[in-house]
VMD Tcl script that draws the C-alpha trace (Angstrom):
set ca {
  {78.18 7.01 -102.92}
  {80.24 6.94 -99.69}
  {78.09 9.69 -98.16}
  {74.90 7.76 -98.99}
  {76.40 4.63 -97.40}
  {77.02 6.42 -94.10}
  {73.63 8.14 -94.19}
  {71.87 4.77 -94.63}
  {74.00 3.23 -91.90}
  {73.07 6.00 -89.46}
  {69.38 5.71 -90.38}
  {69.48 1.95 -89.89}
  {71.13 2.37 -86.48}
  {68.53 4.91 -85.35}
  {65.62 2.73 -86.53}
  {67.14 -0.29 -84.80}
  {67.49 1.52 -81.48}
  {63.96 2.91 -81.63}
  {62.64 -0.59 -82.41}
  {64.52 -2.09 -79.46}
  {63.17 0.61 -77.14}
  {59.62 -0.29 -78.19}
  {60.29 -4.02 -77.80}
  {61.86 -3.52 -74.37}
  {58.84 -1.51 -73.27}
  {56.43 -4.30 -74.25}
  {58.75 -6.92 -72.71}
  {58.63 -5.08 -69.37}
  {54.84 -4.96 -69.57}
  {54.67 -8.70 -70.25}
  {56.95 -9.35 -67.27}
  {54.72 -7.17 -65.10}
  {51.41 -8.73 -66.14}
  {52.26 -12.38 -66.86}
  {49.99 -14.89 -65.15}
  {50.96 -16.87 -62.09}
  {53.21 -19.58 -63.56}
  {52.56 -23.26 -63.08}
  {54.29 -26.45 -64.14}
  {57.65 -27.06 -65.75}
  {59.01 -24.35 -68.05}
  {59.41 -24.40 -71.81}
  {62.99 -23.66 -72.87}
  {63.54 -21.28 -75.80}
  {66.84 -20.82 -77.63}
  {67.71 -18.81 -80.72}
  {71.25 -17.71 -81.47}
  {71.27 -17.83 -85.27}
  {68.75 -15.18 -86.27}
  {68.55 -11.43 -85.80}
  {71.95 -10.64 -84.32}
  {71.82 -7.19 -85.90}
  {68.30 -6.16 -86.91}
  {65.17 -7.72 -85.44}
  {64.42 -10.60 -87.81}
  {61.11 -12.28 -88.50}
  {62.26 -15.38 -86.63}
  {63.38 -13.35 -83.62}
  {59.95 -11.76 -83.62}
  {58.15 -15.11 -83.75}
  {60.45 -16.45 -81.02}
  {59.57 -13.51 -78.79}
  {55.82 -13.43 -79.50}
  {55.51 -17.15 -78.79}
  {57.25 -16.83 -75.43}
  {55.10 -13.85 -74.49}
  {51.94 -15.78 -75.35}
  {53.01 -18.70 -73.15}
  {53.99 -16.50 -70.22}
  {50.71 -14.58 -70.36}
  {48.91 -17.94 -70.11}
  {50.85 -18.93 -67.01}
  {53.37 -21.22 -68.70}
  {56.88 -20.32 -67.49}
  {59.59 -19.79 -70.09}
  {63.30 -20.39 -69.57}
  {65.41 -18.45 -72.08}
  {68.85 -19.81 -72.94}
  {70.66 -16.70 -74.17}
  {74.11 -16.20 -75.65}
  {76.39 -13.66 -73.98}
  {79.53 -14.03 -76.13}
  {79.06 -17.75 -75.56}
  {80.77 -18.83 -78.79}
  {84.17 -17.99 -80.21}
  {82.51 -17.96 -83.63}
  {78.84 -18.19 -84.59}
  {77.18 -18.57 -87.98}
  {75.70 -15.09 -88.36}
  {78.71 -13.36 -86.81}
  {81.22 -14.97 -89.16}
  {83.01 -12.75 -91.65}
  {83.72 -15.12 -94.54}
  {86.25 -12.71 -96.08}
  {88.12 -12.35 -92.80}
  {87.45 -15.38 -90.55}
  {89.62 -13.98 -87.73}
  {87.62 -10.74 -87.53}
  {86.17 -10.02 -84.10}
  {82.60 -11.15 -83.54}
  {79.77 -8.55 -83.34}
  {78.76 -9.77 -79.88}
  {78.10 -6.28 -78.50}
  {75.18 -5.46 -80.81}
  {73.80 -8.99 -80.58}
  {73.76 -9.07 -76.76}
  {72.28 -5.56 -76.70}
  {69.35 -6.79 -78.79}
  {68.86 -9.92 -76.66}
  {68.78 -7.84 -73.48}
  {66.03 -5.71 -75.01}
  {64.03 -8.81 -75.99}
  {64.28 -10.31 -72.51}
  {63.81 -7.07 -70.57}
  {62.24 -7.64 -67.18}
  {63.03 -11.37 -67.09}
  {65.17 -12.24 -64.04}
  {68.34 -14.29 -64.43}
  {68.29 -15.80 -60.94}
  {65.00 -17.07 -59.55}
  {63.66 -19.89 -57.48}
  {60.50 -21.81 -58.19}
  {58.61 -21.86 -61.46}
  {58.95 -18.28 -62.67}
  {60.24 -17.38 -66.12}
  {63.97 -16.77 -66.25}
  {66.87 -16.07 -68.60}
  {70.26 -17.77 -68.42}
  {73.17 -15.97 -70.08}
  {75.93 -18.35 -71.07}
  {79.53 -17.41 -71.82}
  {82.37 -19.17 -73.59}
  {85.11 -21.34 -72.14}
  {87.63 -23.00 -74.44}
  {88.32 -26.72 -73.81}
  {92.13 -27.30 -73.99}
  {91.76 -31.03 -74.64}
  {89.40 -30.43 -77.55}
  {91.67 -27.72 -78.95}
  {94.52 -30.23 -79.03}
  {92.47 -32.97 -80.67}
  {91.21 -30.66 -83.42}
  {94.48 -28.93 -84.22}
  {95.76 -31.30 -86.93}
  {92.50 -32.48 -88.51}
  {91.57 -31.91 -92.16}
  {88.16 -30.59 -93.25}
  {87.08 -34.14 -94.07}
  {88.16 -35.38 -90.63}
  {86.50 -32.43 -88.91}
  {83.21 -33.20 -90.70}
  {83.04 -36.65 -89.06}
  {84.46 -35.60 -85.69}
  {82.65 -37.01 -82.64}
  {83.40 -35.96 -79.06}
  {81.75 -37.40 -75.94}
  {79.25 -39.19 -78.21}
  {78.18 -35.90 -79.80}
  {78.65 -35.64 -83.62}
  {80.02 -32.12 -83.40}
  {81.46 -32.15 -86.92}
  {78.16 -33.12 -88.53}
  {76.21 -30.65 -86.40}
  {78.46 -27.79 -87.50}
  {78.62 -28.63 -91.22}
  {75.35 -27.02 -92.47}
  {76.12 -23.78 -90.67}
  {79.66 -23.64 -92.01}
  {78.42 -24.13 -95.56}
  {75.81 -21.43 -95.02}
  {78.32 -18.97 -93.56}
  {80.76 -19.50 -96.44}
  {77.94 -19.54 -99.05}
  {79.25 -22.76 -100.60}
  {78.64 -26.50 -100.38}
  {82.03 -27.92 -101.33}
  {84.46 -26.76 -98.66}
  {88.08 -25.98 -99.46}
  {90.61 -27.75 -97.25}
  {92.57 -24.58 -96.51}
  {93.58 -23.06 -93.18}
  {90.84 -20.42 -93.21}
  {88.14 -23.10 -93.55}
  {89.78 -25.41 -91.03}
  {90.09 -22.53 -88.56}
  {86.39 -21.71 -88.80}
  {85.43 -25.37 -88.57}
  {87.56 -25.83 -85.43}
  {86.06 -22.74 -83.81}
  {82.53 -23.85 -84.67}
  {83.18 -27.26 -83.09}
  {84.71 -25.68 -79.98}
  {81.70 -23.37 -79.73}
  {79.23 -26.22 -80.27}
  {80.91 -28.18 -77.48}
  {80.59 -25.16 -75.20}
  {76.88 -24.91 -76.06}
  {76.50 -28.64 -75.35}
  {78.01 -28.32 -71.87}
  {76.17 -25.14 -70.96}
  {72.83 -26.35 -72.32}
  {73.16 -29.69 -70.54}
  {73.67 -27.87 -67.23}
  {70.75 -25.58 -68.06}
  {68.46 -28.57 -68.63}
  {69.54 -29.99 -65.26}
  {68.54 -26.73 -63.60}
  {65.22 -26.18 -65.38}
  {63.87 -29.71 -66.02}
  {61.71 -28.38 -68.88}
  {58.57 -29.90 -70.37}
  {59.80 -29.01 -73.88}
  {62.50 -27.17 -75.82}
  {61.84 -24.78 -78.71}
  {64.71 -23.76 -81.01}
  {65.01 -21.72 -84.17}
  {65.64 -23.64 -87.42}
  {67.59 -26.55 -85.91}
  {70.19 -26.64 -88.70}
  {72.80 -24.15 -87.46}
  {75.15 -25.60 -84.86}
  {74.04 -23.69 -81.71}
  {70.41 -24.77 -82.00}
  {71.27 -28.11 -83.63}
  {73.50 -28.98 -80.68}
  {70.86 -27.95 -78.15}
  {68.28 -30.04 -80.02}
  {70.61 -33.05 -80.02}
  {71.27 -32.75 -76.27}
  {67.58 -32.41 -75.43}
  {66.51 -35.31 -77.65}
  {69.13 -37.57 -76.06}
  {67.32 -36.93 -72.77}
  {63.94 -37.72 -74.29}
  {62.75 -34.12 -74.09}
  {60.29 -32.94 -76.74}
  {61.96 -30.49 -79.16}
  {60.07 -28.12 -81.46}
  {61.83 -26.23 -84.26}
  {60.50 -23.18 -86.08}
  {61.05 -21.23 -89.28}
  {59.24 -18.60 -91.30}
  {56.04 -19.91 -92.85}
  {55.10 -20.05 -96.51}
  {52.48 -17.33 -96.09}
  {53.53 -13.70 -95.50}
  {54.18 -12.81 -91.84}
  {53.67 -16.41 -90.71}
  {55.69 -18.94 -88.75}
  {55.97 -22.72 -88.95}
  {56.48 -24.84 -85.82}
  {57.00 -28.61 -85.88}
  {58.20 -31.53 -83.79}
  {60.22 -32.50 -86.86}
  {62.72 -30.38 -88.75}
  {61.27 -27.01 -89.66}
  {63.52 -26.54 -92.69}
  {61.91 -29.62 -94.27}
  {58.38 -28.27 -93.61}
  {56.85 -31.70 -92.89}
  {53.11 -31.32 -93.39}
  {50.75 -34.29 -93.17}
  {47.73 -33.92 -95.45}
  {45.11 -36.68 -94.98}
  {44.03 -38.47 -98.16}
  {40.42 -37.43 -97.59}
  {41.24 -33.74 -97.09}
  {39.50 -31.26 -99.40}
  {39.58 -27.47 -99.40}
  {36.36 -25.67 -98.56}
  {34.96 -23.03 -100.92}
  {36.38 -20.27 -98.73}
  {39.80 -21.94 -98.64}
  {39.77 -22.41 -102.41}
  {38.92 -18.74 -102.89}
  {41.74 -17.74 -100.55}
  {44.20 -20.00 -102.39}
  {43.12 -18.62 -105.78}
  {43.65 -15.06 -104.58}
  {47.09 -15.94 -103.21}
  {48.16 -17.72 -106.40}
  {46.92 -14.85 -108.56}
  {49.32 -12.54 -106.72}
  {52.14 -15.07 -106.70}
  {51.89 -15.59 -110.45}
  {52.61 -11.86 -110.82}
  {55.63 -12.03 -108.51}
  {53.69 -10.23 -105.76}
  {54.84 -12.24 -102.75}
  {57.40 -12.23 -99.95}
  {59.31 -14.90 -98.02}
  {60.75 -14.01 -94.60}
  {60.00 -10.39 -95.40}
  {62.00 -10.53 -98.66}
  {60.33 -9.54 -101.94}
  {62.27 -11.28 -104.72}
  {60.63 -9.69 -107.76}
  {59.90 -6.04 -108.45}
  {57.96 -7.36 -111.43}
  {57.61 -10.57 -113.41}
  {57.58 -10.90 -117.18}
  {55.93 -13.54 -119.30}
  {57.52 -15.72 -121.96}
  {58.54 -13.42 -124.81}
  {58.37 -14.04 -128.54}
  {62.02 -15.06 -128.84}
  {61.57 -17.73 -126.17}
  {58.36 -19.07 -127.69}
  {59.90 -19.14 -131.16}
  {62.86 -21.19 -129.92}
  {60.61 -23.49 -127.87}
  {58.47 -24.16 -130.97}
  {61.43 -25.98 -132.52}
  {61.14 -28.74 -129.91}
  {58.61 -31.42 -129.05}
  {58.24 -30.36 -125.41}
  {59.55 -28.07 -122.66}
  {61.09 -29.29 -119.38}
  {62.11 -26.69 -116.78}
  {64.90 -27.58 -114.35}
  {64.41 -25.62 -111.12}
  {67.46 -25.38 -108.87}
  {68.04 -24.18 -105.31}
  {70.70 -22.27 -103.41}
  {73.45 -24.81 -102.77}
  {74.11 -23.79 -99.15}
  {70.46 -23.39 -98.14}
  {69.36 -25.13 -94.93}
  {66.82 -27.13 -96.94}
  {69.62 -28.94 -98.75}
  {70.48 -31.52 -96.04}
  {66.92 -32.83 -96.51}
  {67.23 -32.79 -100.30}
  {70.63 -34.49 -100.49}
  {69.47 -38.08 -100.09}
  {69.76 -39.85 -103.45}
  {72.41 -37.41 -104.67}
  {75.36 -36.05 -102.73}
  {74.38 -32.49 -103.65}
  {72.47 -30.46 -106.23}
  {75.39 -30.28 -108.65}
  {75.70 -34.06 -108.56}
  {72.03 -34.16 -109.61}
  {72.63 -31.57 -112.33}
  {75.43 -33.71 -113.75}
  {72.89 -36.50 -114.26}
  {70.35 -34.03 -115.67}
  {72.95 -32.94 -118.22}
  {73.28 -36.53 -119.41}
  {69.50 -36.67 -119.89}
  {69.60 -33.38 -121.80}
  {72.15 -34.81 -124.23}
  {70.07 -37.97 -124.68}
  {66.89 -36.00 -125.52}
  {67.64 -33.42 -128.22}
  {63.92 -33.22 -129.02}
  {63.22 -31.65 -125.61}
  {63.83 -27.99 -124.72}
  {65.38 -27.78 -121.23}
  {65.17 -24.52 -119.29}
  {67.64 -24.43 -116.38}
  {66.31 -21.90 -113.85}
  {68.60 -20.46 -111.15}
  {67.02 -19.56 -107.80}
  {66.61 -15.78 -107.28}
  {68.09 -16.09 -103.78}
  {71.51 -16.85 -105.30}
  {72.04 -13.10 -105.63}
  {70.34 -11.87 -102.45}
  {72.14 -8.89 -100.89}
  {74.62 -10.00 -98.18}
  {73.72 -13.65 -98.90}
  {74.94 -14.10 -102.46}
  {76.08 -17.63 -103.25}
  {79.75 -18.29 -104.00}
  {78.95 -21.59 -105.70}
  {76.31 -20.97 -108.33}
  {74.28 -22.76 -110.95}
  {75.62 -20.23 -113.46}
  {79.13 -21.37 -112.59}
  {78.11 -24.99 -113.15}
  {76.52 -24.08 -116.50}
  {79.71 -22.35 -117.64}
  {82.02 -25.11 -116.41}
  {79.98 -27.75 -118.25}
  {79.30 -25.59 -121.31}
  {75.63 -26.52 -120.93}
  {74.33 -23.64 -123.02}
  {76.43 -24.76 -125.98}
  {73.82 -27.49 -126.43}
  {71.05 -26.38 -128.83}
  {68.26 -27.62 -126.54}
  {69.31 -25.72 -123.40}
  {68.67 -22.21 -122.15}
  {69.87 -20.85 -118.80}
  {67.76 -18.36 -116.86}
  {69.98 -16.49 -114.34}
  {68.79 -15.56 -110.83}
  {68.19 -11.90 -111.70}
  {66.00 -12.72 -114.71}
  {62.31 -12.04 -113.94}
  {60.90 -14.63 -116.33}
  {57.66 -16.13 -115.00}
  {58.28 -19.65 -113.74}
  {54.52 -20.16 -113.45}
  {53.87 -19.45 -117.12}
  {56.80 -21.72 -117.93}
  {55.27 -24.54 -115.87}
  {51.94 -24.22 -117.68}
  {53.66 -24.86 -121.02}
  {55.82 -27.74 -119.78}
  {55.61 -31.49 -120.27}
  {56.81 -31.99 -116.70}
  {59.03 -30.22 -114.19}
  {62.36 -31.23 -112.64}
  {63.13 -29.78 -109.20}
}
mol new
graphics top color blue
foreach p $ca { graphics top sphere $p radius 0.5 }
foreach p [lrange $ca 0 end-1] q [lrange $ca 1 end] { graphics top cylinder $p $q radius 0.2 }
display resetview
């Protein structure tokens, strides 16, 4: 087992270096052939994706900037060079004081931006590498604050506590934060790092005077802070995330993690679009799909005889589909309810009031994703509330390949 671990680690390192060599080669070619630039630059910033391997979002970030530069639109890259004491992807939740993996992250960034000068005059594309400088005054003000106080902390009219909260939850894989020293330490370091990003990015905007700013995701504190600073100045900000289709990206003036899509009332799919949708759904119903390059199901099974026999005892079926509690979509979802578990508490009351209805509580498969497994799970909530002791409840865990689509077809309605 240990030998296999080291073999895979070596293979991964070799593949990564070969990939970066290829990317750097193309980056140099883009720098050599980009069109004569004109007009104000577009600023690009991503510090919360692909610090180790080249992620989908890093790829979309890079391809978009190359496309702009080849059309004569200058790009100004805002790039982290150990510019944060702690960042979201570099955090070790088991050992918060562990040194950050800045070396491998900066190595990748330098490959992505190969051939882009750091000091230029005029309208050419450029890259600005920012470092970290701790603010003694801010250190003092944060030193005695609780997690609750840190979450509402505002400094120089910037809501640093709120900007850092989604990323902290994501890094720790939980929603409800413990008020212990390890959590407070990380929260303080995130706020100090966000403040450093705010100062550096503000100076960068002064220098570049961009026409627009493009950031990854917009929920993690580095990009969220940059977005906040740019919007305060009235600068257009675009956020991006992986798209719903395989190998696709989603860009929006809104918040990419909410996927705001306006569909006109009169819109209708063409025959070709309907055929394409049918083909996509046919694959999806079999579990044959990926999101951000991740394939959740090796296979997908239908509703078996035992399930159907139990369901036949009830008047109707109602599935309850849950999410990953720390997911970056959750700030958009938590409007009526404080969080998903608060909603589930109310759902449980409805379950008890409707014994004639068969409720199927479905955990999200991403709860068990490798290296991203949730520490606050729907299964834990089910156990704590003894939900499955009720005769009209069944719990489907995240590793169960039961077909949600077949379940939906047999349902009275769906709760999400």
